[in-house]
N, C-alpha and C positions, 0 to 999 in steps of 0.2 A: 109750512113744512113741519114734520114731526120733530119734536124735541124729546130727548130721553135724558133725564137728570138722575144721576146716581145718588142715592140717599143713604150711603153706608156709614157716614161719619156722625159722631156726636149723638149717640143714643144713651138713654138712661135705662139701666137694667136693674130690676128688683126681683129677687128670687122668692119663690114660694108665696105667691099672692094672686088673687083674681080681682083685686080692687084697683080699678083704673085710676082712682084718686090717690093711691099710695104715694108716699114721698120718700126721699132718701135714695138709696141705691147707689150704683156705681156707673161712671161714664165708660162706655165701651164703643167700639166700632164693629160694624158688620163686615165679614162673617163672624159669628159667635156661637159657641155652644157652652151650656153650663155643665156639660158632662165631659169636658176635655181632659179632666184629671180623674174624677171619681168613676168614670166609665171605662177605665183602663187598668185599674189597680186591684181588681179581684174583689171577691166577697159578695157579688151580685147585690150590692147595696147602693148603687148609684142613684142619685135623686131622680125620681120620676114624679112629676107634678106640674103645676102651672106656674109660669113666670111672666113678668110684665116687661115689655119694652115700650119706651116712650121717646118721642122726638117732636120738637117744635119747628114749624116752618112758617114763614111769612109769605102771603100771597104776592106781595110786592116784589119778592125775590124770584118769582116764577115768570116764565115767558107767557105772554098773553095768548090764550088758547080757548077754544070752545069747550073742550073736554079734557079732564085730568083723570088719569088712571094710576092707582098704586099697583105696582107689580112686585110680587114676592116670589123669588125663584126657588125657595126651599125653606119651609118652616115645619119642624118636626115636633109632634105629628098632627095635632089639630090646632086651629088658630081662630081667634075671634078678633075682628078689626073694629075699632072705635075711632071716629074722628070728631073731635070736640064733644066727646061724651056720648055721641050717637052711635049705636051699634049698626054697622053697615053690612057686615058679611061674616060668614063662618066657613071654614074650609077643613076638610078631613083628608089626610094624606100628606106625608112628610117629605116627599121626594120630587114633587112636580111644581111647575110654575102656576100661580093663580093671580088673577087681577080683579080689581074692584074700581068701579066708577065712583069717584069721590067728588065730582064736580059740584053738586048741589050742597054738599056738606062743608065746603071750604069757605072760610071767612078771612078777614084781614090777618088775624093771628090764629094759628091752628096747632092743635096738639093731636098727634097720631099716637094711638095706644094699641098695642097688639099683645093679647094674651096668648101665649104659646103653651101647649100642654102635651107632654109625652106620658101621661098617666096610663096605666093599664085600661083597656077598653074591650068591650065585646063586639064592637062594630067596625073598628078601624085597624087595618093590617099595617105592619106585622105586630104580633103580640107574643109569639113564642118562636125563638130562633137563636142560633149560635152566633149572635153579634149584638153589640150594644146599640140601643135605640137612642142615640144622642139627641137631647132636646136643644132647641134654639132656632134663631134665624141664622142659618149657616150658609146661605148663598145671598147674592146681591138683592138689594131693594132698590127699585127704580120708580120714578114718577114719569109717566108717559103723557106728553102734552100733544093733543091732536086737534085738527080742524073739525068742524061739524061734519064734513064729508071725510070719512076715514076708513081704513081697513079694519075689519072686525077685531076687537080686542076682548070680546066677551066669551067667545066659544072655547072653553076648556084650555085657556092659556096658549092657544095656537098662534102662529104668525100671520094668519089671515091669507095664506098662500099655499096652494098645493101644486106640486110639480110632479108629473107622472111621465117619465121617459119610457119609450118602447123601442127596442132595437128592431130594425127592418133591413136585413142584409147589411150593406155597408153604411146605411143611413139610419136615422132615428126620427121618430115622431115624439114631440114633447108637448103634452097637454098641460096647460097652465090654467088653474082655476083660482080666482080670488073671491074673497068674501068682504063685501063693502057695506058700510052704513051711510045712509043719507046722501046717496049720489043724486045730484040735481041736473036739471036740464042745462045744457051748455058746458057740462063737465064731461071729460072722457078719460079712458084708461089707456095708458101708454105702456106697452110690454116691450122688454128688450132682453136679448140673450147676449152674454159676453163670454169670451173664451178665457182660458187660464191666465192670460196676460191682461185681462180687462179691456180687450178690444171688442167693440160692438160688432156682432155678427148679423143679428136679425132684429127687426123692429116692427111692431104692429100697433096701430092706433085703432081703438074700438070702443063701443059702448057695451060690448058683451063681457060678462064676467068669466067666460071660459073661451080660450083660444087654443090653437094648435100650431106649433112650429114644426118645420121639417129641417133637420140638420143633415146636410150632405157630408159624406165621408166623415162620419162621426168619430170622435176620439173617445174610445171607451175607458171607463173607470175599471182598472184591472187589478184590484187589490194592491198588495205591496209592490208588485212589479211595475205598476203605472197608475197611481191614484189620481187620474186626471179629473179636474173639476171645472164645470161651467158655472156661470152665475146668471140668475134670472132676477130682473128688477121690474117692478110694476109701479107706476105713478098715477095718482089722480091729478089731472091737469085741468085748469080753467084759464083759458086765454094763455098768457105767458107764465102763469103761476103754477107751481107744483104744490098742491095742498097736502098731500101725504104720499109716502112711498114705503114699499116693503122690498126686501132683497134677500134671496137665499141662494147659496151654492147648491149644485146638484151634480150627480154623476150619472152617466148612461151606462148601464150594464144589464146583462141577462144572467140568470142563474137558475139552476135546478138542483135538487138533491135526489140522488139515485140510490136505491137500496143496495146496488152492487158496486157502483163506481164512486160513491161518496159525493162530495160537493163538486159542482161543475160551474165554472165562472166563464161567461162569454164563450161557451162551447168547449172549454178546455178543463180537464181535470185539475182541480186546485185544492190540494190537501189542507183542511182546516185543522191545524195543530197549534194549540195556544193555551191561554191561561184565563182564570177568573180574576176579577178585581173588586175589592171593596173600596169605598171612597174615604177612608179615614187614615189618620197617621198619628204617631206618638206626639202627645202634647198639644194637638190641635183638635182631636176628635174628628168630626166630619166638616169642620169649618175650614175648608181648604182654600188656598190662594192659587191664582193661575200658575205660578211657578211650581207648585206641588203637582198639579195635573201634568205639566210639561215634563217634569222629572219622571213621573210614572210612565208616561208614554215613551220617553227615551229608553227607559230600562226594558219595557216590554218589546220595543223594537230591537234593542241590543240582543235580547235572548233569541230573537228570530221568529217570534210568534206571528202567525197569519190571522189569528182570530182571538177575540176577547169575549168572554161571557161577563156582561156587566151586571153583577149580582148585588143584591137580590131585589132591586128597585130601580127607579129611573135615576140616572146620573146627570151631572151638570152638562148643560148644553155645550159648554166650552170643551168638555172631554169628547162628546160626540163629534164636534167639529174637528178635533185632533184626529179622531179615528178616520173621518173622511179624508183628511189631508194625508195621512200616513198609509192609508190603504188597508186598515184592519177590518176584517169581516166580523160583524157584531151580532150577538144574541142579546136582545133587550127584553127586560121582564118587569113584572109588578111584584110587590112583596106579599103575594098570596102564598104563605109559607108555613110548613110544619103542622099547623093546627087549623083545621077547617072550622070556621065559626058560622053557625046558621044565621046569625044576625049581621054578618059581614058581606053578604052578596052585593048589596048596593055599592059598597065601597070598592069591591073588586071591579065592578063595572065602571065606576067613575075614574078609578086610577088607570084602568086600561084605556078609556077614552082619552085621558090626558096624555098618557104615554104615546099613543098613536098620533093624536092630533099635533102634539108638540114636536114629534120626531119623524114625521112622514117623509120629509124631504132628504133625510140623510141616506146616501147611497150605501154607507157602510152596514146599515142594519138589514139583515136578511130574514130573521125570525123573531116573532113575538113570543115570549115565554109566558105561558098561562099560569104556571105554579111551580113550586119547588118542594119536594118531599111531603106533599100535602096528604099523601095516603099512608103516612107513617102509622096511623091508627086504623087503617082500613078504608075502603071506599063505600060510603053509603049513598043512597039515591040523591040526597040533597047536594052532596059533594059533586056527584056526576052531573047533575043538572046545572050546577054553577059552572062547571067546565064547559058544558055544551053551550051555555049562554055566552061565555067568554070567547069560545072558539068561533061561534057564528058572528059575534060582534067584530072580531078581528077581520074576518073575511068580508064582512059588509063594509067596514071602514077602509080596508086596504086589500084590494084584489091582486096586489103585486107580490105579497110576501106570504110566508108560511107560518104555521104555529107549531110550538113545541112544548114539552114539559120536561122537568128533571125529576125522574122517579127515584125512590130510595131502594136500596138493596132488597129490603123485606117485601117490596111490592112484587107479587107473583107475575110471571110472564103472561098469564091469561087474565089479568085484572082488566075489567071493561074500560077503565079510564085511559088505558094505553091506546085504545082504538079511537079516541076523540081527536087528538091533534094530528097534524100532517106528518110530523117526524117526532122521534122519541130519543131521549138520552137518559142514562142512569147515573146515579151517584153511587160509586162502589169504593170501598176502602179495604178490600181483601188485602191482608198483609199489614194492616194497621189496626182497624177495628175488627179483629178476628180474621179467620181464614188465613190463607197464605198468598203471597204475591203471585204464585203460579196459577191461581184460580181465575184471575181477571180475564185473560184472553179466551180460555175455554168457555167462560160464562157468555161472553159476547158471541162466540161461535154458536152456542146453543140457542141464544135468542135469534140470531140470524137464520138458523136452520128452522126454528119454530115459526118465525114471522118473516119469510123471505121478501115480503113486499113492504115491510115497515123499515124505513131508514133508521139505523140505530147508532147512537154516539155515546160518549162518556162525558158527562157534564161536570163530574167532580171525582178526583182521586188525589190522594196525597198523604203525607204523614208529617208529624211534628219534629222539629229539630231546633235545639238551642246550642249553646256553647258547651256541650258535653261530648266526650270522645271515648272511643274504645277501639281495640284491634279485633274485637269479636262482637260485631253489632247484632242486636237481637230486636225483634219486634217489641215496641213499647219502651225502648230505652231512651228515647228522645235525643239520641246522638246525631251529630251531623253525618257520621259514617253510615248509620242505618238509613237515614233519609236518602243518601247517595245510592246505596244499594237498592232501595225500594224503587227510586225513579229510573235507575238503569234498567231494572227488570220491566217496569211498566212501559218505558219508552219502546223497548224491543217488542213487547207484546202488542201494544196499541198502534204504534206507528206502522207496523208491517201488515195491518189488516185494512186493506184498501176500502172495504165496504163501509167502514166507520165514517159517518158523515162529518163528525167533528169530535175533537178531544180537548178538554179544558182542565188544566192542572188546578187543584184547589190548594193553595192560592198563589197568586203572584207575590203578594206581600202579607206578612203577619198583620193581624188586625185585632181591634178591640172586641173582647167578648167577656164582659165583666163577671159572668157566671163561672168562667173556667178557672180551675185550680189544677193545672197540669204542668209538668216539665220544670217546676221550680220557679216559675215566674207567672204569678196569677194574673188573671184579667185579660189574657191574650190567647188567641189561636195562633200557634207558631208553625202552621203548615206552609208558610210563605217560602218562596225561593229567595226572597229578600227580606231583611229584618224590617220591623215596624217603622223605624226611623229612616229607612232606605240607605243606611250607611254600610251595610255588609251584604254582599252577594254570597249566599250559601253555595256549597259545592254543587248541589243539584242544579242550580242556575246554569252552571257551565256544562252540565250533562246535556241540557236542552240546547244550549248554544252550539254544542258540537254537532247536534243533529239538524238544527233548524237554520243556523246563521251562515251566511256566505262570507262574513268578516273573519279572516284567518286569525287564529289565536291558539295558545297552548296554556294549560292550567294544571298545576300540581294540586291535588286534593289534600285535605286534612292539614292545612298550614297551621291551624291553631292547636294541633295535636303534636307537640314536640317531644315530651318526655315519654319514653316507651320502655317496657320491660322485656319485650321479646328479643330473641337473638337475631331473627330475620324479619325485616319489616317489608310488608307488601305495599308498594307505592303505586297509586293509580294516577294516571295523567289523562285529562280530557283534551281533545283537539279535533278540529274539523279538517286537519291536514293529514295526508296519507301515512306519514311516518314520523315517529318521535324517537329521539335518542336521549337517554338519561345519563347524567354525569354525577358521580359521587366524589366529593373532594377533588374535583378536576379530572377524574378518570372515568372513561365511558364504561358503563355496565351493559351496553348493548343498544340495539335499535329494535323497535317493534312496529309492526303494522297492525291495524285493527279495523275490521269492517264495521264494527259497532261504535267506533270512535272512542272506545274506552281502552287505554293502553296500560298493561300491567307489567310491573317490574318487581323483582325481589332484591332487597338490599341488605347486606350484613350490617347489623346495628352494633357498632363499636364506637365508644366515645361520642363525639359530636360530629355529625356528617352534614356537609352542605350539599343540597340537591339542586341540580340545574337540569331542566328539561328544554330540549331544543327541537324546533320543528319549523322548517321553511324559513330560516333566518330569524324566527321569533324565539324568545326564551322566557322561562318562568323559574322562580327560585323558591326554595323552602329549606327546612332543616329538621333533623331528628336527633335525639340525644338518648343514649343508653342510661337507664336508671334501674336500681334494684327493686324498688317498691313503687306501686302505682301512685301517680300524682292525684291526690284526692280532689284537686281543683277541676279535674276532668269528669268527676263522678257526680251524678245527680243526687243532691241532698236537698230535698224539698223544704223550703222555708215555711215554718208553721205547720209542717205535716204532722198528722197525728202519730204516724209511724213511718220510718224509712225501711227499705228492704234489708239493710245490714243490721237493723235492730231486732230482727225476727229470729226466733229460735227455730232452726231447721235441721233436726237430727237426720243423719244419713239413713236412707231407706224409708223415711216417713214424709208425709205431705206437710206443707206449710202454706202460709199466705203468699209465698213467693212462687207457688206452682200454678200452672195453667189450669183454668177451669175445665177444659176438655179432658185433661189427664185425670183430674180428680173425679169427674163424672163418669170416667170409664170404669170405675170400680163401684160395686154395689153400695158399700158404706159411704163412699164419696158422694154418690148421687143422693143418698138419703140426707147427708149433711148439707148438700147444696139446696135441696128442697126446703130445708129448715131455714137456711139463710135467705132464700127467696121470699118466704113468708114474712121474715123479719123486715126485709126491704119493703115489701108491700105495705106492711103495717106502718112503717115510717112515712111512706109516700101518702097513704090515706090520712095520716095525722096531719101532714103538711097541707093537704087539700082543705081540711076542715079549719085549719088555723086562719084566723082573720089577718094575721101578719104574713101570710104566705107571699113570698116574693114572686114577681112575674119575670118572664123573659128567659127562664131556663127551659128544661125539657120535662115532658110527661110521657113515659113510655111503658110498654108492657114488658114486665120482667119475669114472666112465667118461666119456670125451668125448661119447659118444652117449647117456648115461644121462638119465633124466627130470629128476633134480636139476640136472644141468649145463645142460640146456635151459632150465630155469626161471631159472637164475642168469645167463643170457646178458647181462643188463643190468648185471652187476657189472663194475667195473674189475678188472683183474688184481691191482692192489695191494690192493683191498678184499677180494678172494677170499683172497689169501695171508695177509692179516692175520687174517681170520676163521678160517683153518685152525688158529690157535692154540687155539681151543676144542676141536679134535680132536687136540690135542697134536702138531700138525705145525708145526714151526718152520723158518723160512727165515732164513739169515744175510744181512747186508747185502751181502756179496760175491756170494751166490747171486742175490739180487734184481737187483743191478747187472748181473750177467752175463746174466740173463734180459732185462733192459731193453735191453742192447746188441744182443742178437739181434733183438729186436722193432724196434729202430731201423733195421735193415737191410731191413725189409719195408715196401714202399710202400703207402700208403692208396689205395683206388680213387678216381679223379677223378670 
């Protein structure tokens, strides 16, 4: 029988070396990332290089077997394996399982050495993206011990078992194919199907590596409503002995994506409204434990999501299993992201083969993602050919699922690469990165009108929020109140458009992005509905819960915003119940109904007021307090910022760094001023590209004054734009900014 030994404990870690004979280091356990701290603190200076992991094992401690395979479930991003000094394998791609036959290399005393490298590369994805590329052995390491006759462990890290169910009326056909090594005369394959309670339903004994079961009155996997799972086990049997076995759960479902009706599951319209998820958290990097995955899943289920986009790479098998169990519909993708690399085609193919091979049996997955924002610099022929190859590969390997891409706003609706996948989604941030929130719905209507036969979805939308607060929220202020406003508007626009095949909030959780310097807390993207440590659910979390969850609740927003200067405070309550009553210091100020689930009240702000919202027997509490001056603890003051907004001289009737780019460029002198700034930015970016010390992992974008990105960013203030340029390694000194502001002060605002 197969034995799987977990080898997570007692490794030696030595940083910044490629010498497998290096000594010293520290004792660690797997999972481990060397960027768990420096990959989350900002500065875009986290260590990217080679590190050594070593472990000793004795053959006497291992079960007696014919073959021994080392299995690595996640090593980011490239790895070289040595056993007893002999190099056995190299693997490129940081998010998938890979295995190596180490049988012949094993001796009585053995040293395993793995060099893991997350250095910049021209051939391994990802290399440019808005997240930290954590280095390390961050998922389980196993030793798989098998008989001479065994299920294949060599093909792209797969389970050696493919299960393909097909719904036929009330029944289902389930084709089961296995991949076997060294099957001998006198040995047979025993296939069995079990129900949800592990009761054996069907059994076939055969010499064939492909059989077909017929399940009568099949119990369908129906998303969150009924995520029913069967199990298929296959054994290699000789006489009374089981030599090897493999087992996978599976679900039986049919689906299609219709350009008018959206996602259809088992013949029923089933709206895909959900979130995206990155696999890291505060203090751990991407070295997550099972309890972290379970907590993430519980929070996603609580918000009421029906779908998850697992961005931007292959996630842990344990999390895919949770998706199957809980009934979440999944978009799975490879990290072909942001920057097309002519030398990276082979890596996109190998990562896609691994993604599909390792995840084929998961009923939760319905689409394979080819790429994300890859056309940010335009679509050339090499990029298009790469996508055609990937698209054909997906359809060749998996005839049951569809392909998709996540296109970026600047990608024109007639771009030829939109014609390659089966369905399309767009990443839009109108209302955060330029534009207004009201632009989102009409944009999708325009696409739907232009391409009535292409199913369209929204793969990313969101805005950042930290513990900053205001009664007058504005785009770019990083307040919890603006995030709430933004998502209220987007919910109403996106969820009411039935034709949209899926919508995914960016993001469910704040995540590490060491190049970021925004919002007063560097090193993170704060667009999450939940904080990086999973301790606080932002108000926008409850806005989605009000629309998506059946679990009754009531929630008063802005609880962390107590001290207020206004005479009348607008209080918003979120609930999925039909009516909410608000009490102030024990007295009712009225009842409200709200079709959009967002209940509005006006409360006189005098002294300190205790607020209680009641709905359907449930209550929630908060308080407000009248103050004469704004509490500066609520106002963003960026630590280490070159300049803050309140330090800027802004004479009445004149422009300053605090004004929107679109307003400045609406004037002739303002446009000339901005062209000069654009040239200065380009000069700094060119200098950065030539520098040998140029940091990787940030962004390279076209910042021409008439470019699509700059048009989209018209609602940025100049100060916000210059601070964000830090992610592109473009820095402005205080003197430069003050000089820019002085020139702007000379330009009159239109009356």
